[in-house]
N, C-alpha and C positions, 0 to 999 in steps of 0.2 A: 130742549135747547142744548143740553150737555151733549146729547147724541150728535147734533149738527156740528158742534165744536170739534168733537172727536173725528168726525168724518172729514171736516176741512183739514185737520192736522195730518191725518193719514194721507190725504191727497197731496199735501205739500211735500211730505216725506217721499212719496212715490215719484213726484215730479223731479225732486232734487236727484233721486237715484237714477232716474232715466236720463237726466241731463248729464250726470257724471259718466254714465255708461256711454252716452253718445260722444262725450269728449275723449274718453279712452279709445273708442273705435276710430275717431278721426285721427288721434295721435298715432295709433297703431298703423293706420293706413299710410300716414306720412312716413313713418319709420320703415315700413315694408317697401315703400317706393325707393327710399334711399339705401337701405341695407336688407335686401330680400333674403340674404343667406341666414339672417338671424331668425327667420320664421319658417325654416325648412320643415321642422317638426317631424323629421324622418322621411318625409315624402319627397322633398326636393333637395337632393344632395349635390355638393360641389361636383363629385364624380359619381355617376350612377352605376357605371360598370366599366371594368377594364378587361378586355378580352386579349388572350394570347393565342395567336394562330401561327402555323398550323398546330394540330394537337401533338405532333411529334416533338415540336419545340417545347411545349408545356411539359411533356413527359421528361424531356432532357434536362429540365431544370429552369425553364424560362420563368422569370418573376418580375414584378414591378414594385415601385415604391413612389410615394408622393411627398415632396418637400413642401410643407405648408407655408414656410416663411423663407424669404430670401434676403440675406444680409450681405452688403458690400463693405469694402474697407471704409471705415469712418462714417458710415451712414446706416440708418435704420429705416426699413420700409414697413409700413403698417401691414399687419397680418391680413391676408386676403388680397393684397395687391398683385401677388404673383404666385402661382402654384405650378409645380413641375412634376410631371409623371415621367419616371425614368425606368429603363428596362435593364435587366441583368445580362451581362455578357456570358454566353455559354459556348462550350467547344462545338465547333462544326456549324455554327450559325452566325449570320450577319446580324448584329444587334440593331433593333429599330431605333430611330432617332427619338430623342426626348420630346414630349408634348407639353407646351406651355398653355396654362389656363389663365385667362386674364380676369381682372376684377369683375365680380358680378356674374361670371359665367357659372351657371348652375346645371346640375343633372347631365354633365358631359358624358358621352359614351366614347371611350378611348379604345382604340384597337392597336395592339402592338403586333405588327406583322414581321415575324422572323423569316429570313431567307437562308437557305443552305449556303454556308460559306465554302469557298473553294480552298481547301487545305491540301497542301502537298503532303504525301505520305512516303516515309522512308524507313526501312528496316535497318537499324544501325548495328545490331548484334544478334547472333543466334548462339544459344548455349544448350548443349545436349549432354546428357549423361546421368549421373547418379540421382535417383529419385530422393535419396536422403537429403540432398542439397536442393533439388528442384521443388520439393514439396512446399516449403515455407521460406527457407533462408534466402535462396537466390532471388525469388520475387521481391523480397524486402530490400535486398541489396540493389536490385534493378530500380526499384522505386526511389531509393536514396540517390542512385546515380543520375537518373533522369531529372530529379529535382536539382541536383548539384549542377547540371549543365544548363539549367534555366527553365525547365518545364513549369508552366503555371498550374498545370493539373496533371495528375497521373491516374490512369484507369487500368484496372486489372481485369482482363477478359479471359475466362476459362476456355481451354481448348477442347477438342473432341474427346480426348482421353484424360485419365487421371494424371496429375502431376505435369500437365501441359498448360502453359499460360502465355498470353501476350500482354506485356506491359506497355501501354501507350502513353507517351509524354506529349501533352498538348502545349504548343507554344503560340500564345495569342498574337503577339506582336508580329511574328513572321508568318503566321498562319501555316504552321507545320505540325505534323504528327510524326514523331520519331518512335519507332517500336523496337522492343527487345523481345525476342521469341525464346521461350524456355521449354525444353522437352526433357522430362525425367524418364528416360527409357533404359536406364541402367548404365553402369560404368563402361562395359564393353561397347555399347552403342555409341557412347561419347567418343571413345578412341576411334571407332570406325568412321564416325562423321567427321572427325578432325582430319583423318587421313584422306578421305575423299573430297574434302573441301566444303562439305555441306553445313559445317558449323564453324564458328570463330573461336569458341572456348569449349573445351571438354571438361565436364564436371566428374571428378573421380572420387569414389569412396575408399580408395586405396592407392598407394603409390604404384605407378606402372611397373610391370615386371620387366625383366631383361628381355624376354622373348617378345613381349608386346612392343617394347621400345625399338627392337630391331625391325619388327614388322612395320613400324611407322616410317622407317627410312633412315639412312645414314645421317648422323648428326642431329637426330631429333631432340635428344636430351641435352639441354644447355641451360645456362643461367637465365636465358630469355624465354624458356619454354615451360619450366616447371615452377609452380608457386604453391607453397603450403598455406591453406586457408585456415586451418585449425585442427583440432582433434575431436574425435567422436569415439564411441565404443559400441560394440555389438552386445546388446543385452539379451539374456535368456529370459523370456517373459512367461509368466503363469497367471492363473486366476488369482485375484486378491485374497481369496480364502484358502489357497493351497497351503497345507500345514508343513510341507517339507522346508527345513530351515536353510539348507545349502546343498549345492551339487559340485562335484569336481569336474574339471574340464573333460576328463576321461568318461565320467558318467553321462555327461551331456552328449558326447559323441556316440556312446552306446545306445542312448535313447533314440536318437535320430537314425541310427543304423539298424534299429530293430532288435538289438541284443538285450535291451532292457525294455520291457513292455508293460510293467505294472509299477505303480508308485510304491508298493510294498517293498520292492527291491532296493529302493533308495531311502528307506526309513519312513515312508508315508503309509497311509491306509491301503487296504487292498482295493485298488481301482485301476482299470485299464487306462493307459496313457494315450491321449489323442494328440497327434503331432501335426503341426502346421509348419510349412517352410516356404520361403520365397523361391520363385523360379530361378533357374541358373543364368538368366539374363541380367540379374542384379549383382552389382559389385559386393553388396552385403552378403549375398549367398556364396559368392566365390571366397570371400574372407572366411565365412563360417565353415565351408567345406575344408579349406586349407588348415584352419586353426583347430577346429573341433573334430572333424571326421578323419583328417590326416590320411586320405587315400581311400577311405571306405565310402560306399554309396548310400544314399538314402533308402530306408526301408520302403517296400512297395505300398504300405498302408499310409505313408505320409501324404497329407493333402497339400499340394502346391498352390500358392496364391500369386495372382498377377499384380496386385496393387500393394505397395509397401505399407501404407497406412491402414489397409484393411486387415492385415494379419493380426495386430494387437487387438483389434475390435473383435475378431473371431475368437481369439483366445479368452478374452474377457467374458464371453458368453458361456463358456464351458468350464466347470470347476476342476476338471481333470485334464485340461488342455495344456500344451506347451508349444512355444514357438521362439522366434528370435527376430530382433529388429534393431534399428538404430535407437539409442537412448532418447533421441529427440521426438520419436513418435510412439514411445511405449504407452503413453497416455494412462488409461485407467487400469492397466495391468500391473502386477507386482513384478519387480525386477528381482530375479533370483540371485542371491549372493553366490559367487563362484570361488572355488579353491583351485589353485594351480596344481596341487597334488593332495594326496590323502592327509599328509601332516601339515599342510599349509593353512593359513588363516583365511576364513571366508570374507570376501570383499564385495561390496556393492559398487556399481559404476558411478560413483560420485565424481564431481569435477576434480577434487583433490586426488582421488585414487587414479583417475585417468592421467592427470598431468604428471604424477610421480610414477606411473606405470605399475602401481600396486594392483590395479584391476587388470587381469591377464589379457582381456580381449579388447584392448584399446587400439585405435588406428588413427592415422593422419588422413585428412581430407585435402584434395589438391585441385587446383585449376591449371589446365594445360593449354598452352598457346602454340600454334604452329610457328616454328622458327622463322619462316618466310612470310608471316602474316603482315599485310600492309594496312590492316584495319586499325586506325588510330583509336577508335573507341574501345577496342578489345583490351589493349594494354592499359588504357586509362581506367577502364572499369576494374581491372585487377588491382591496379595501384590504389584505387580508392577503397576497395574491399580489404586490402591489407593495412590501410591506414587506421588511425585511432578510432574514428567514427565507424568505419566499416567493421572493425574488430569488436566494437561495442554491440553491433547488430549480431555478429557471430555468436557472442556469449549470450545475448538475449534469447536465442533459440536453443540454448542448452549445450552448445558446443564449447570446447575449451579454446580460448584465443591463443595466438602465437606467443604473446608476451607472458602468458601464464604457464606455458609448457616447460616443465622442469625435467631434469634427467631422471633416469630410472633409479629405483631404490635398490642398488646393488648390495650384495652382502658386504663388500668392502666398505661402502659408505655407512651402512648400518652398523658395522663394527666400530667405525670411527666415532659415530654419534653415541655409542653406548660406553665408550671408554672414558675413564676419569680424566678430566682436562688438567694439564700441567702447564703453567705459564712459562713462557720463554724469558730468560734473563736478557736484559739489554746487551747488545754487542756480541752475542754468541755466534760462533761460526756454524756452518751447516753440519760439520762433523760433530760439534758440541751441542747441537740443537736437541731439545728433549725428544725422546722417543715415545711412541704409543705404548701403553701397558701391554704386557705379553698377551697374545690371543689365547683365550681359554675356552673350554667347552667343546662340544662336538662340532665338526665342520659341516657346512651345507652339503647335501647329497650331490654327487657328481655322476652323471650318466654318460658313459663312453659308448659310442655306437659300435666300435670295434672290440669291445670287451676289455680294453686296457684297464688295468688296476693301478691307480696312481697312489703311491705311499702317502700316508697322512703327514709324515715329516716333510716331504717335498712340498705339499700343498700349504702346510702351516708356515714354512719359511717364506714362501712366495707371498702369502697374504700378509705376513708380518712386515715384510719389506715395503709393501704398498701402504700399509697402515702407517708405518713410520714416515713414509714420504709425504703423505697428505695430512699428517697430524697437525691440528690447529689451523689448517687451511680452510678457506671459504669455498664451498662448492657452488659453482655457477649453474644456472638453469639452462644450459646449452649442451646439446649432444651433437657430435660430428659423426655422420654416418657415411657409408661408402656404397659405390655402385655394386650391383650384384656380382659376386664372384671376382672382385678386384680390390685393389687398394687405392682406387681413385675416389676422391671425395665426391659425394653426390651434390646436386645443385643447391640444395638447401644449406649444406655445410659450407659451400663457397660463400653464400650470403652471410652465414653466421660468423665466418672469419672476419668480415668487415665490422660486425658488431663487437667482436672481442677487441679488435684493434682500436676502435673508437673508445671502448670502455677503458682500456689501459692508458689512454692519453688523458683521462681525467686526473686532476691533481691528487686525489686520494689514492690512486692506484699506481702512481709513477714509480714508487720504490718497491712494488710487489713483484714476486716471482710467479710465473705461470707454470703450473704443473699439469701435464697431460698424462692420462692413464688410458692405455689401450686395452680393449677387450675383444674376444673372438667368440665364435660359436664352438660346438664340441665335435664338429665333423673333422676328424683327423686325430693325430696323436697329441698328447698333452704338450709335449715339447714344441712341436711344429706350430700349434695354435698360439703358444706363448710367443714364439718368434714373429708370427704374422701380426699379433696384437701390438707388439713393440714397433713393427714396421709401420703400422697404421698411425701410431702416435707420432712417429718420426716424420711421416708425410705432413701431418698437421703442423708439426714443429717447423718444417721447412717453409711452408706457406706463410706462417706467422712471421718468420724471420725475413722473408722477402718483403713483407709489409712493414718491417722496421722494428719488430720486437726482438729483444736479445736475451733477456734473462728467462730461460725456459728449461724445465726439467722434464724428462720423459721416463715414465714407468710403464710396466706391462703386467697385466693381470690375467691374460689368456682366457681360459674358460671360466675362471672364477667370477662370480657376480653376474650370472645370467639373469636378465630381467623377465625372460619368457622361456617357455619350453623349447628346446632345440629340436624337438620332433616335428615341428611344422616349418614351412618356408618362412612365414611371417616372423615366427619366433627367432629363427636363425638370423634373419636380416636385422631384427632389433637388437640382437646380442652383439653384432659386429659394429662396434662403436668406439669413440674416444670421448671420455669425459674430461672436464676442465676444472681446475681449482686455482685459487689465488692465495698466496702466502706472503 
């Protein structure tokens, strides 16, 4: 009897369970009919597949996204009412129209068909010249410029050879591709391309020489053709483990000329020196030849390299190798400290040493524009490169920006900085103004090409007069330089005149005196060089007076205060200058 009761109870429970299961099934069927997307369980999706065709468009960056909800102003639409599949716009392709999926649509197969867009193409600039600039800096400046003029996207396309690139600016709205072509084939190639009209801007790792300027044609050099981009330096590079502490400029020249062949000869271990050099198509090589070799030729054993950035890489692989390069591509090599002479201090090519010309192998980098150029993009590109943001990019790649370039550390200025300061009493006249303490100690070495011996008393009196004249004055980070073999200001100096005039109009400078100190190289007699250095300072004085400045004093230092050796053309050009002080 009990067993029958248990059997009936079990049957009732089973019946109730089956009834509930049936009710759940009926309810699920009703919900499935009304909201099928809730029961997809991974098999029936709102979107089953989105295809992007052709494959080239997918490779170029074609993408899609789905907006699952759509909200309008002041209203809310229930999720699932509207779904939108959108496609990303990519350069060179017509973007497919968005696809709308309506409520209840499941497992949709959406195809986004991209079609090649008809973009007009235009080369707006061609820049040719120094690989030092073309390697990284100029492509970055070109990227910045294309973005500045409105490009939505910029692409960098490598050329057939090293240091050659095409920077493409993509303009979506106007369907344009504007290109800037960059060719790092060496400074001489840049001048040649500018002359024959095959480039708009020449990239130069050094200032154009007088002979090259004449070859470009009458009137090539002008305020509208030459623009200093910043400063660089030629580094002598060795393996990071090389134990030699420093080299003189003369020792470097002898190594590359084959007169020194073993590291033991310059204080290192007994090991043969393996020498690498850039080919003579590079401006960096021309600078090296002029500054270090001074008329000597490379030794036959020297291995010449065709790619600037490759040279440091080769040196870094050999513990006894040596080479030279721009500081911006020295990379994993060790930069060898240089001494201007045997008794000089060894200096690394730091930004500070370059801007103060304490490092002997510093150089300026230039952009050159043909005077008759009608390319509006060329001058616009140069102006942007010389502006604040452009100069930030210049400094980012290891160069010294124009605003940071200070004048050379001449012996005159060094002497002023080491003298004990004496404050001026209010109301003192120039005749009563405090003088610098008497110059003491040995005088800097003076090398005369013609063998002239200048008495120490003569030199000491000259230096003391200059020290007294600039005592307690503020030295400005501006140098006025001159055309080769003349007393005419170069184009950068013409621009710097306007900077000085604007500076003197500032309220804090209205009552200050301008002091100009002229310098010369040592080619000629001491007296004649003193006279020409004064004449150079007077040229700057007259230009400033024409611009409205009145209170100006002129001093002459002649050969004293050379910032570089007079034995090289580059050194002589850098020594012919006028420095400026405010008091």
